[in-house]
PyMOL commands that place a pseudoatom at each C-alpha (Angstrom):
pseudoatom trace, name=CA, resn=MET, resi=1, chain=A, elem=C, hetatm=0, pos=[-15.971, -2.006, 7.360]
pseudoatom trace, name=CA, resn=PRO, resi=2, chain=A, elem=C, hetatm=0, pos=[-14.716, 1.195, 9.735]
pseudoatom trace, name=CA, resn=LYS, resi=3, chain=A, elem=C, hetatm=0, pos=[-16.690, 3.818, 9.676]
pseudoatom trace, name=CA, resn=ALA, resi=4, chain=A, elem=C, hetatm=0, pos=[-15.314, 7.389, 10.199]
pseudoatom trace, name=CA, resn=TYR, resi=5, chain=A, elem=C, hetatm=0, pos=[-16.580, 9.686, 13.759]
pseudoatom trace, name=CA, resn=SER, resi=6, chain=A, elem=C, hetatm=0, pos=[-19.146, 12.227, 12.594]
pseudoatom trace, name=CA, resn=GLU, resi=7, chain=A, elem=C, hetatm=0, pos=[-17.882, 15.916, 11.837]
pseudoatom trace, name=CA, resn=ASP, resi=8, chain=A, elem=C, hetatm=0, pos=[-19.969, 17.139, 14.686]
pseudoatom trace, name=CA, resn=LEU, resi=9, chain=A, elem=C, hetatm=0, pos=[-17.981, 14.677, 17.423]
pseudoatom trace, name=CA, resn=ARG, resi=10, chain=A, elem=C, hetatm=0, pos=[-14.792, 15.869, 15.667]
pseudoatom trace, name=CA, resn=ARG, resi=11, chain=A, elem=C, hetatm=0, pos=[-15.919, 19.754, 15.953]
pseudoatom trace, name=CA, resn=ARG, resi=12, chain=A, elem=C, hetatm=0, pos=[-16.645, 18.968, 19.601]
pseudoatom trace, name=CA, resn=VAL, resi=13, chain=A, elem=C, hetatm=0, pos=[-13.384, 17.407, 20.314]
pseudoatom trace, name=CA, resn=VAL, resi=14, chain=A, elem=C, hetatm=0, pos=[-11.154, 20.418, 18.516]
pseudoatom trace, name=CA, resn=ALA, resi=15, chain=A, elem=C, hetatm=0, pos=[-13.333, 22.595, 20.474]
pseudoatom trace, name=CA, resn=ASP, resi=16, chain=A, elem=C, hetatm=0, pos=[-12.610, 21.549, 23.783]
pseudoatom trace, name=CA, resn=THR, resi=17, chain=A, elem=C, hetatm=0, pos=[-8.887, 20.861, 23.176]
pseudoatom trace, name=CA, resn=ASP, resi=18, chain=A, elem=C, hetatm=0, pos=[-8.650, 24.506, 22.388]
pseudoatom trace, name=CA, resn=LYS, resi=19, chain=A, elem=C, hetatm=0, pos=[-10.327, 25.399, 25.601]
pseudoatom trace, name=CA, resn=GLY, resi=20, chain=A, elem=C, hetatm=0, pos=[-7.458, 23.960, 27.256]
pseudoatom trace, name=CA, resn=LEU, resi=21, chain=A, elem=C, hetatm=0, pos=[-8.824, 20.711, 28.325]
pseudoatom trace, name=CA, resn=SER, resi=22, chain=A, elem=C, hetatm=0, pos=[-6.550, 17.927, 28.051]
pseudoatom trace, name=CA, resn=ILE, resi=23, chain=A, elem=C, hetatm=0, pos=[-6.459, 15.109, 25.619]
pseudoatom trace, name=CA, resn=ARG, resi=24, chain=A, elem=C, hetatm=0, pos=[-7.220, 12.482, 27.971]
pseudoatom trace, name=CA, resn=ALA, resi=25, chain=A, elem=C, hetatm=0, pos=[-9.850, 14.541, 29.371]
pseudoatom trace, name=CA, resn=VAL, resi=26, chain=A, elem=C, hetatm=0, pos=[-11.796, 15.427, 26.196]
pseudoatom trace, name=CA, resn=ALA, resi=27, chain=A, elem=C, hetatm=0, pos=[-11.255, 11.547, 25.267]
pseudoatom trace, name=CA, resn=ASP, resi=28, chain=A, elem=C, hetatm=0, pos=[-13.016, 10.590, 28.478]
pseudoatom trace, name=CA, resn=LYS, resi=29, chain=A, elem=C, hetatm=0, pos=[-15.790, 13.077, 28.126]
pseudoatom trace, name=CA, resn=TYR, resi=30, chain=A, elem=C, hetatm=0, pos=[-16.814, 11.705, 24.323]
pseudoatom trace, name=CA, resn=SER, resi=31, chain=A, elem=C, hetatm=0, pos=[-15.563, 8.161, 24.989]
pseudoatom trace, name=CA, resn=VAL, resi=32, chain=A, elem=C, hetatm=0, pos=[-13.055, 7.712, 22.007]
pseudoatom trace, name=CA, resn=SER, resi=33, chain=A, elem=C, hetatm=0, pos=[-9.353, 7.301, 22.458]
pseudoatom trace, name=CA, resn=PRO, resi=34, chain=A, elem=C, hetatm=0, pos=[-6.512, 9.926, 23.582]
pseudoatom trace, name=CA, resn=SER, resi=35, chain=A, elem=C, hetatm=0, pos=[-5.035, 8.961, 19.871]
pseudoatom trace, name=CA, resn=PHE, resi=36, chain=A, elem=C, hetatm=0, pos=[-8.056, 9.976, 17.837]
pseudoatom trace, name=CA, resn=VAL, resi=37, chain=A, elem=C, hetatm=0, pos=[-8.360, 13.343, 19.791]
pseudoatom trace, name=CA, resn=SER, resi=38, chain=A, elem=C, hetatm=0, pos=[-4.554, 13.825, 19.230]
pseudoatom trace, name=CA, resn=LYS, resi=39, chain=A, elem=C, hetatm=0, pos=[-4.839, 13.337, 15.460]
pseudoatom trace, name=CA, resn=ILE, resi=40, chain=A, elem=C, hetatm=0, pos=[-7.633, 15.565, 15.299]
pseudoatom trace, name=CA, resn=THR, resi=41, chain=A, elem=C, hetatm=0, pos=[-6.461, 18.278, 16.818]
pseudoatom trace, name=CA, resn=CYS, resi=42, chain=A, elem=C, hetatm=0, pos=[-2.856, 17.709, 14.955]
pseudoatom trace, name=CA, resn=LEU, resi=43, chain=A, elem=C, hetatm=0, pos=[-5.680, 17.794, 11.590]
pseudoatom trace, name=CA, resn=TRP, resi=44, chain=A, elem=C, hetatm=0, pos=[-6.946, 20.767, 12.681]
pseudoatom trace, name=CA, resn=LYS, resi=45, chain=A, elem=C, hetatm=0, pos=[-3.545, 22.681, 13.388]
pseudoatom trace, name=CA, resn=GLN, resi=46, chain=A, elem=C, hetatm=0, pos=[-2.220, 21.625, 9.759]
pseudoatom trace, name=CA, resn=GLU, resi=47, chain=A, elem=C, hetatm=0, pos=[-5.065, 21.705, 7.742]
pseudoatom trace, name=CA, resn=GLY, resi=48, chain=A, elem=C, hetatm=0, pos=[-7.635, 23.717, 9.022]
pseudoatom trace, name=CA, resn=SER, resi=49, chain=A, elem=C, hetatm=0, pos=[-10.672, 21.053, 8.541]
pseudoatom trace, name=CA, resn=VAL, resi=50, chain=A, elem=C, hetatm=0, pos=[-11.958, 18.405, 10.761]
pseudoatom trace, name=CA, resn=SER, resi=51, chain=A, elem=C, hetatm=0, pos=[-13.493, 16.262, 7.842]
pseudoatom trace, name=CA, resn=PRO, resi=52, chain=A, elem=C, hetatm=0, pos=[-12.635, 12.500, 7.908]
pseudoatom trace, name=CA, resn=ARG, resi=53, chain=A, elem=C, hetatm=0, pos=[-10.062, 11.287, 4.799]
pseudoatom trace, name=CA, resn=ARG, resi=54, chain=A, elem=C, hetatm=0, pos=[-11.056, 8.835, 2.535]
pseudoatom trace, name=CA, resn=ILE, resi=55, chain=A, elem=C, hetatm=0, pos=[-10.698, 5.251, 4.266]
pseudoatom trace, name=CA, resn=GLY, resi=56, chain=A, elem=C, hetatm=0, pos=[-8.939, 2.518, 1.818]
pseudoatom trace, name=CA, resn=GLY, resi=57, chain=A, elem=C, hetatm=0, pos=[-9.369, 2.054, -1.975]
pseudoatom trace, name=CA, resn=TYR, resi=58, chain=A, elem=C, hetatm=0, pos=[-7.865, 0.418, -4.549]
pseudoatom trace, name=CA, resn=ARG, resi=59, chain=A, elem=C, hetatm=0, pos=[-3.708, 1.276, -5.084]
pseudoatom trace, name=CA, resn=ARG, resi=60, chain=A, elem=C, hetatm=0, pos=[-2.440, 0.556, -8.483]
pseudoatom trace, name=CA, resn=HIS, resi=61, chain=A, elem=C, hetatm=0, pos=[0.421, -2.110, -8.783]
pseudoatom trace, name=CA, resn=ALA, resi=62, chain=A, elem=C, hetatm=0, pos=[3.720, -0.425, -8.694]
pseudoatom trace, name=CA, resn=LEU, resi=63, chain=A, elem=C, hetatm=0, pos=[4.803, -2.087, -12.227]
pseudoatom trace, name=CA, resn=GLU, resi=64, chain=A, elem=C, hetatm=0, pos=[1.198, -0.935, -13.693]
pseudoatom trace, name=CA, resn=ALA, resi=65, chain=A, elem=C, hetatm=0, pos=[2.896, 1.621, -15.604]
pseudoatom trace, name=CA, resn=HIS, resi=66, chain=A, elem=C, hetatm=0, pos=[5.557, -0.510, -17.259]
pseudoatom trace, name=CA, resn=THR, resi=67, chain=A, elem=C, hetatm=0, pos=[3.545, -3.525, -18.461]
pseudoatom trace, name=CA, resn=ALA, resi=68, chain=A, elem=C, hetatm=0, pos=[4.518, -2.866, -21.953]
pseudoatom trace, name=CA, resn=GLU, resi=69, chain=A, elem=C, hetatm=0, pos=[8.345, -3.239, -20.990]
pseudoatom trace, name=CA, resn=VAL, resi=70, chain=A, elem=C, hetatm=0, pos=[7.617, -6.216, -18.816]
pseudoatom trace, name=CA, resn=ARG, resi=71, chain=A, elem=C, hetatm=0, pos=[5.523, -8.056, -21.105]
pseudoatom trace, name=CA, resn=GLY, resi=72, chain=A, elem=C, hetatm=0, pos=[8.074, -7.247, -23.948]
pseudoatom trace, name=CA, resn=LYS, resi=73, chain=A, elem=C, hetatm=0, pos=[10.980, -9.047, -21.832]
pseudoatom trace, name=CA, resn=LEU, resi=74, chain=A, elem=C, hetatm=0, pos=[8.917, -11.727, -20.880]
pseudoatom trace, name=CA, resn=LEU, resi=75, chain=A, elem=C, hetatm=0, pos=[8.355, -12.648, -24.742]
pseudoatom trace, name=CA, resn=GLU, resi=76, chain=A, elem=C, hetatm=0, pos=[12.016, -11.737, -25.562]
pseudoatom trace, name=CA, resn=ASP, resi=77, chain=A, elem=C, hetatm=0, pos=[13.686, -14.094, -22.614]
pseudoatom trace, name=CA, resn=LYS, resi=78, chain=A, elem=C, hetatm=0, pos=[11.104, -16.886, -22.172]
pseudoatom trace, name=CA, resn=GLY, resi=79, chain=A, elem=C, hetatm=0, pos=[13.455, -18.671, -19.273]
pseudoatom trace, name=CA, resn=ILE, resi=80, chain=A, elem=C, hetatm=0, pos=[14.159, -15.931, -17.143]
pseudoatom trace, name=CA, resn=THR, resi=81, chain=A, elem=C, hetatm=0, pos=[13.690, -16.363, -13.805]
pseudoatom trace, name=CA, resn=LEU, resi=82, chain=A, elem=C, hetatm=0, pos=[11.579, -14.241, -11.387]
pseudoatom trace, name=CA, resn=ALA, resi=83, chain=A, elem=C, hetatm=0, pos=[14.762, -13.239, -9.488]
pseudoatom trace, name=CA, resn=GLN, resi=84, chain=A, elem=C, hetatm=0, pos=[16.198, -12.114, -12.831]
pseudoatom trace, name=CA, resn=LEU, resi=85, chain=A, elem=C, hetatm=0, pos=[13.104, -10.514, -13.922]
pseudoatom trace, name=CA, resn=ARG, resi=86, chain=A, elem=C, hetatm=0, pos=[13.291, -8.602, -10.407]
pseudoatom trace, name=CA, resn=ASP, resi=87, chain=A, elem=C, hetatm=0, pos=[17.003, -7.624, -10.904]
pseudoatom trace, name=CA, resn=TRP, resi=88, chain=A, elem=C, hetatm=0, pos=[16.085, -6.424, -14.506]
pseudoatom trace, name=CA, resn=ILE, resi=89, chain=A, elem=C, hetatm=0, pos=[13.190, -4.357, -13.423]
pseudoatom trace, name=CA, resn=GLU, resi=90, chain=A, elem=C, hetatm=0, pos=[15.529, -2.556, -11.134]
pseudoatom trace, name=CA, resn=GLU, resi=91, chain=A, elem=C, hetatm=0, pos=[18.347, -2.064, -13.224]
pseudoatom trace, name=CA, resn=VAL, resi=92, chain=A, elem=C, hetatm=0, pos=[16.230, -0.865, -16.722]
pseudoatom trace, name=CA, resn=LEU, resi=93, chain=A, elem=C, hetatm=0, pos=[13.259, 0.426, -15.174]
pseudoatom trace, name=CA, resn=GLY, resi=94, chain=A, elem=C, hetatm=0, pos=[14.264, 1.713, -12.008]
pseudoatom trace, name=CA, resn=VAL, resi=95, chain=A, elem=C, hetatm=0, pos=[11.428, 0.376, -9.912]
pseudoatom trace, name=CA, resn=ARG, resi=96, chain=A, elem=C, hetatm=0, pos=[12.377, -1.574, -6.790]
pseudoatom trace, name=CA, resn=VAL, resi=97, chain=A, elem=C, hetatm=0, pos=[10.107, -4.648, -6.009]
pseudoatom trace, name=CA, resn=HIS, resi=98, chain=A, elem=C, hetatm=0, pos=[10.025, -7.912, -4.113]
pseudoatom trace, name=CA, resn=VAL, resi=99, chain=A, elem=C, hetatm=0, pos=[10.174, -11.042, -6.271]
pseudoatom trace, name=CA, resn=SER, resi=100, chain=A, elem=C, hetatm=0, pos=[6.809, -12.042, -4.972]
pseudoatom trace, name=CA, resn=SER, resi=101, chain=A, elem=C, hetatm=0, pos=[5.396, -8.714, -6.301]
pseudoatom trace, name=CA, resn=VAL, resi=102, chain=A, elem=C, hetatm=0, pos=[6.960, -9.366, -9.507]
pseudoatom trace, name=CA, resn=ASP, resi=103, chain=A, elem=C, hetatm=0, pos=[5.265, -12.761, -9.595]
pseudoatom trace, name=CA, resn=ARG, resi=104, chain=A, elem=C, hetatm=0, pos=[1.563, -11.506, -8.601]
pseudoatom trace, name=CA, resn=PHE, resi=105, chain=A, elem=C, hetatm=0, pos=[2.240, -8.499, -11.500]
pseudoatom trace, name=CA, resn=ILE, resi=106, chain=A, elem=C, hetatm=0, pos=[2.773, -11.436, -14.282]
pseudoatom trace, name=CA, resn=ARG, resi=107, chain=A, elem=C, hetatm=0, pos=[0.348, -13.683, -13.244]
pseudoatom trace, name=CA, resn=SER, resi=108, chain=A, elem=C, hetatm=0, pos=[-2.167, -10.729, -13.535]
pseudoatom trace, name=CA, resn=LEU, resi=109, chain=A, elem=C, hetatm=0, pos=[-1.105, -10.531, -17.237]
pseudoatom trace, name=CA, resn=GLY, resi=110, chain=A, elem=C, hetatm=0, pos=[-1.830, -14.262, -17.709]
pseudoatom trace, name=CA, resn=TYR, resi=111, chain=A, elem=C, hetatm=0, pos=[1.616, -15.665, -17.371]
pseudoatom trace, name=CA, resn=SER, resi=112, chain=A, elem=C, hetatm=0, pos=[2.632, -18.238, -14.961]
pseudoatom trace, name=CA, resn=TYR, resi=113, chain=A, elem=C, hetatm=0, pos=[5.941, -18.912, -13.447]
pseudoatom trace, name=CA, resn=LYS, resi=114, chain=A, elem=C, hetatm=0, pos=[7.126, -22.711, -14.326]
pseudoatom trace, name=CA, resn=LYS, resi=115, chain=A, elem=C, hetatm=0, pos=[10.321, -24.000, -12.696]
pseudoatom trace, name=CA, resn=ASN, resi=116, chain=A, elem=C, hetatm=0, pos=[13.351, -24.408, -14.965]
pseudoatom trace, name=CA, resn=THR, resi=117, chain=A, elem=C, hetatm=0, pos=[13.557, -27.555, -16.054]
pseudoatom trace, name=CA, resn=ALA, resi=118, chain=A, elem=C, hetatm=0, pos=[17.328, -27.524, -16.211]
pseudoatom trace, name=CA, resn=GLY, resi=119, chain=A, elem=C, hetatm=0, pos=[17.456, -27.587, -12.461]
pseudoatom trace, name=CA, resn=GLN, resi=120, chain=A, elem=C, hetatm=0, pos=[15.930, -31.157, -12.596]
pseudoatom trace, name=CA, resn=ARG, resi=121, chain=A, elem=C, hetatm=0, pos=[18.114, -34.224, -12.909]
pseudoatom trace, name=CA, resn=THR, resi=122, chain=A, elem=C, hetatm=0, pos=[18.071, -36.129, -15.877]
pseudoatom trace, name=CA, resn=ARG, resi=123, chain=A, elem=C, hetatm=0, pos=[17.236, -39.707, -15.335]
pseudoatom trace, name=CA, resn=THR, resi=124, chain=A, elem=C, hetatm=0, pos=[19.476, -42.336, -16.881]
pseudoatom trace, name=CA, resn=CYS, resi=125, chain=A, elem=C, hetatm=0, pos=[17.305, -45.599, -16.231]
for i in range(1, 125): cmd.bond("trace and resi %d" % i, "trace and resi %d" % (i + 1))
show_as sticks, trace
zoom trace
């Protein structure tokens, strides 16, 4: 897991940049990347703080707020395909998601997607 640079180093970088040193000179002085110096300088100018932001974390699924509606649609229309469900979600709920996102979401609800048996050939032998 990546670790943020110390706040002391961040303050020294901002102080040297404010003194007029170039971004590359500050980066070479502290053995950090020029992009780090640039980002810290912008953060200081915009927010007045150099404290590190949170790294990573849990991101909720886009459909999590609409669990009841999606579950109701799955119970109502048992033969719905993933593409049809995705289109319904976009039309009715106003949320644009990819088919693979719909698949992951319905699997998290405990449903599994089976191919439609109507698409299979019927055997005469």
